[in-house]
C-alpha positions as a LaTeX table, in Angstrom:
\begin{tabular}{lrrr}
\hline
Residue & $x$ (\AA) & $y$ (\AA) & $z$ (\AA) \\
\hline
Met1 & 31.26 & 18.81 & 13.86 \\
Lys2 & 30.38 & 17.26 & 10.49 \\
Leu3 & 30.33 & 13.83 & 12.12 \\
Lys4 & 27.66 & 14.96 & 14.60 \\
Arg5 & 25.48 & 16.16 & 11.71 \\
Leu6 & 25.64 & 12.74 & 10.08 \\
Ile7 & 24.88 & 10.63 & 13.16 \\
Leu8 & 21.21 & 11.54 & 13.61 \\
Pro9 & 20.17 & 11.05 & 9.95 \\
Ser10 & 22.13 & 7.79 & 9.81 \\
Leu11 & 20.38 & 6.48 & 12.92 \\
Met12 & 16.98 & 7.46 & 11.57 \\
Cys13 & 17.65 & 5.65 & 8.27 \\
Ala14 & 18.84 & 2.55 & 10.11 \\
Leu15 & 15.68 & 2.49 & 12.26 \\
Leu16 & 13.51 & 2.91 & 9.18 \\
Leu17 & 15.19 & 0.00 & 7.42 \\
Val18 & 14.92 & $-2.23$ & 10.48 \\
Gly19 & 11.15 & $-1.65$ & 10.58 \\
Cys20 & 10.65 & $-2.82$ & 6.97 \\
Ala21 & 9.85 & $-6.49$ & 6.60 \\
Thr22 & 10.22 & $-8.42$ & 3.36 \\
Gln23 & 7.31 & $-10.28$ & 1.80 \\
Arg24 & 8.81 & $-13.61$ & 2.89 \\
Gln25 & 9.08 & $-12.39$ & 6.51 \\
Leu26 & 5.45 & $-11.24$ & 6.45 \\
Ile27 & 4.34 & $-14.63$ & 5.09 \\
Glu28 & 6.30 & $-16.45$ & 7.83 \\
Lys29 & 4.70 & $-14.23$ & 10.47 \\
Arg30 & 1.20 & $-14.96$ & 9.14 \\
Ile31 & 2.02 & $-18.69$ & 8.94 \\
Gly32 & 2.76 & $-18.52$ & 12.68 \\
Gln33 & $-0.63$ & $-16.91$ & 13.28 \\
Lys34 & $-2.46$ & $-19.64$ & 11.31 \\
Ser35 & $-0.16$ & $-22.51$ & 12.29 \\
Asp36 & $-2.96$ & $-25.09$ & 12.74 \\
Phe37 & $-4.30$ & $-24.48$ & 9.23 \\
Phe38 & $-0.81$ & $-24.41$ & 7.70 \\
Ala39 & 0.32 & $-27.64$ & 9.42 \\
Ala40 & $-2.68$ & $-29.50$ & 7.97 \\
Leu41 & $-1.65$ & $-28.66$ & 4.37 \\
Pro42 & 0.40 & $-31.03$ & 2.20 \\
Ala43 & 4.11 & $-30.15$ & 1.88 \\
Glu44 & 3.81 & $-28.94$ & $-1.75$ \\
His45 & 0.99 & $-26.54$ & $-0.79$ \\
Gln46 & 3.04 & $-25.24$ & 2.14 \\
Gln47 & 6.00 & $-24.53$ & $-0.14$ \\
Arg48 & 3.78 & $-22.82$ & $-2.72$ \\
Leu49 & 2.36 & $-20.53$ & $-0.04$ \\
Arg50 & 5.85 & $-19.82$ & 1.31 \\
Asp51 & 6.81 & $-18.83$ & $-2.25$ \\
Gly52 & 3.90 & $-16.38$ & $-2.27$ \\
Lys53 & 1.76 & $-18.13$ & $-4.87$ \\
Val54 & $-2.02$ & $-18.55$ & $-4.70$ \\
Gln55 & $-4.02$ & $-20.60$ & $-7.16$ \\
Ser56 & $-7.62$ & $-21.46$ & $-7.91$ \\
Gly57 & $-9.16$ & $-23.65$ & $-5.21$ \\
Asp58 & $-7.19$ & $-22.19$ & $-2.28$ \\
Thr59 & $-9.10$ & $-21.09$ & 0.82 \\
His60 & $-9.47$ & $-17.70$ & 2.51 \\
Asp61 & $-6.78$ & $-18.68$ & 5.02 \\
Ala62 & $-4.27$ & $-19.52$ & 2.27 \\
Val63 & $-4.83$ & $-16.16$ & 0.58 \\
Trp64 & $-4.57$ & $-14.39$ & 3.94 \\
Ile65 & $-1.21$ & $-16.09$ & 4.61 \\
Val66 & 0.23 & $-14.89$ & 1.29 \\
Tyr67 & $-1.30$ & $-11.39$ & 0.96 \\
Gly68 & $-2.62$ & $-10.49$ & 4.40 \\
Arg69 & $-5.85$ & $-8.70$ & 5.21 \\
Pro70 & $-7.55$ & $-7.24$ & 2.11 \\
Asp71 & $-7.86$ & $-3.48$ & 1.82 \\
Arg72 & $-11.44$ & $-3.75$ & 0.55 \\
Ile73 & $-14.03$ & $-6.54$ & 0.43 \\
Phe74 & $-16.73$ & $-6.51$ & $-2.24$ \\
Gln75 & $-19.76$ & $-8.69$ & $-2.80$ \\
Lys76 & $-20.26$ & $-9.74$ & $-6.44$ \\
Val77 & $-23.81$ & $-10.84$ & $-7.21$ \\
Thr78 & $-24.46$ & $-12.80$ & $-10.43$ \\
Ala79 & $-27.52$ & $-14.66$ & $-11.70$ \\
Thr80 & $-26.23$ & $-17.95$ & $-10.25$ \\
Ser81 & $-24.14$ & $-17.03$ & $-7.21$ \\
Thr82 & $-22.98$ & $-14.42$ & $-4.73$ \\
Asn83 & $-19.20$ & $-14.23$ & $-4.52$ \\
Glu84 & $-16.82$ & $-12.41$ & $-2.23$ \\
Val85 & $-14.03$ & $-10.34$ & $-3.79$ \\
Trp86 & $-10.92$ & $-9.27$ & $-1.89$ \\
Ser87 & $-9.21$ & $-6.16$ & $-3.23$ \\
Tyr88 & $-5.65$ & $-5.00$ & $-2.54$ \\
Val89 & $-4.60$ & $-1.41$ & $-3.14$ \\
Ala90 & $-1.33$ & 0.52 & $-3.10$ \\
Gln91 & $-0.29$ & 4.14 & $-3.42$ \\
Asn92 & 2.14 & 5.98 & $-5.66$ \\
Leu93 & 3.58 & 9.25 & $-4.40$ \\
Asp94 & 3.77 & 11.99 & $-7.00$ \\
Thr95 & 5.70 & 15.13 & $-6.07$ \\
Tyr96 & 5.38 & 18.19 & $-8.27$ \\
Asp97 & 5.75 & 21.97 & $-8.04$ \\
Glu98 & 2.83 & 24.33 & $-8.39$ \\
Pro99 & 2.49 & 28.11 & $-8.21$ \\
Arg100 & 0.92 & 29.45 & $-5.04$ \\
Pro101 & $-0.13$ & 33.07 & $-4.53$ \\
Val102 & 1.65 & 35.27 & $-2.01$ \\
Tyr103 & 0.17 & 38.63 & $-0.95$ \\
Tyr104 & 2.18 & 41.45 & 0.56 \\
Pro105 & 1.54 & 45.14 & 1.19 \\
Leu106 & 3.23 & 48.00 & $-0.68$ \\
Arg107 & 3.14 & 51.62 & 0.44 \\
Ala108 & 1.97 & 54.00 & $-2.24$ \\
Ser109 & 2.18 & 57.77 & $-2.32$ \\
Gly110 & $-0.09$ & 59.44 & 0.15 \\
Gly111 & 0.29 & 56.61 & 2.68 \\
Arg112 & $-2.07$ & 54.25 & 0.92 \\
Thr113 & $-1.46$ & 50.51 & 1.17 \\
Ile114 & $-1.75$ & 48.44 & $-1.96$ \\
Trp115 & $-1.78$ & 44.66 & $-1.71$ \\
His116 & 0.46 & 43.12 & $-4.33$ \\
Thr117 & 0.12 & 39.53 & $-5.57$ \\
Asp118 & 3.10 & 37.43 & $-6.50$ \\
Tyr119 & 3.57 & 33.70 & $-7.02$ \\
Ile120 & 6.07 & 31.25 & $-5.61$ \\
Trp121 & 6.68 & 27.68 & $-6.73$ \\
Ala122 & 5.98 & 25.28 & $-3.88$ \\
Pro123 & 6.24 & 21.47 & $-3.75$ \\
Arg124 & 3.06 & 19.39 & $-3.46$ \\
Thr125 & 2.64 & 15.66 & $-2.96$ \\
Arg126 & $-0.25$ & 13.74 & $-4.47$ \\
Phe127 & $-1.16$ & 10.20 & $-3.40$ \\
Asp128 & $-2.38$ & 8.15 & $-6.34$ \\
Thr129 & $-4.27$ & 5.13 & $-4.95$ \\
Tyr130 & $-4.73$ & 2.21 & $-7.31$ \\
Glu131 & $-5.98$ & $-1.35$ & $-7.11$ \\
Tyr132 & $-3.34$ & $-3.92$ & $-8.07$ \\
Met133 & $-5.10$ & $-7.21$ & $-7.28$ \\
Arg134 & $-8.58$ & $-8.75$ & $-6.93$ \\
Ile135 & $-9.23$ & $-12.25$ & $-5.68$ \\
Glu136 & $-12.71$ & $-13.68$ & $-6.14$ \\
Phe137 & $-14.02$ & $-16.46$ & $-3.87$ \\
Gln138 & $-16.89$ & $-18.81$ & $-4.59$ \\
Asn139 & $-17.99$ & $-21.22$ & $-1.85$ \\
Asp140 & $-14.96$ & $-20.13$ & 0.25 \\
Lys141 & $-12.49$ & $-21.17$ & $-2.49$ \\
Val142 & $-10.47$ & $-18.98$ & $-4.88$ \\
Leu143 & $-12.35$ & $-18.73$ & $-8.18$ \\
Ser144 & $-10.12$ & $-16.19$ & $-9.92$ \\
Val145 & $-7.12$ & $-13.92$ & $-9.34$ \\
Glu146 & $-6.89$ & $-10.65$ & $-11.26$ \\
Thr147 & $-3.57$ & $-8.80$ & $-11.22$ \\
Glu148 & $-2.36$ & $-5.58$ & $-12.77$ \\
Gln149 & $-0.44$ & $-5.94$ & $-16.03$ \\
Pro150 & 2.85 & $-4.01$ & $-16.32$ \\
\hline
\end{tabular}
C-alpha cells in the first residue's frame, strides 16, 4: 500500500524534471532556429555564444540566441541617439504565514446569536519580480550589458 502512495508523486516529479531544460539546451535550440545567422559567424564567436557570453558589438540575433526573447523592451532617448533596451526579469517566491480572521456564531442566553472573531495562521505566497539584466543596443549592436550584482 505504501508503494502505491509513492508511485504517483514520483512520476509527477520525474515529468517535472524532464520538462526542465538547461541553459545550454535552450541555447542549442535557439541556434537551430537562427541557423543561417549562426553559421555565418566565425568559430570563436560561435563558441562564445554557445558558452552563453554576449559582448559589446554583438547583434540582436546573438543576444536572442543566448538569452531568448526579452521580457520587456524599452526605448532610451538621449540627446544624441535613440537606443533600444532589452530587459530580463525573474521572480522569487516568498512564502510566509499571516493571521486571517475567522468568524463563527455562538449561542448566548435567550437564544441570541453572537458572532465571534478568531484568527488562524494561514500560508501566503508572494511573487517578488525583479529585473536581473538590461542590454542596450545602439545601431542594432550591443552598446552595454547591465547585470545584477550579488
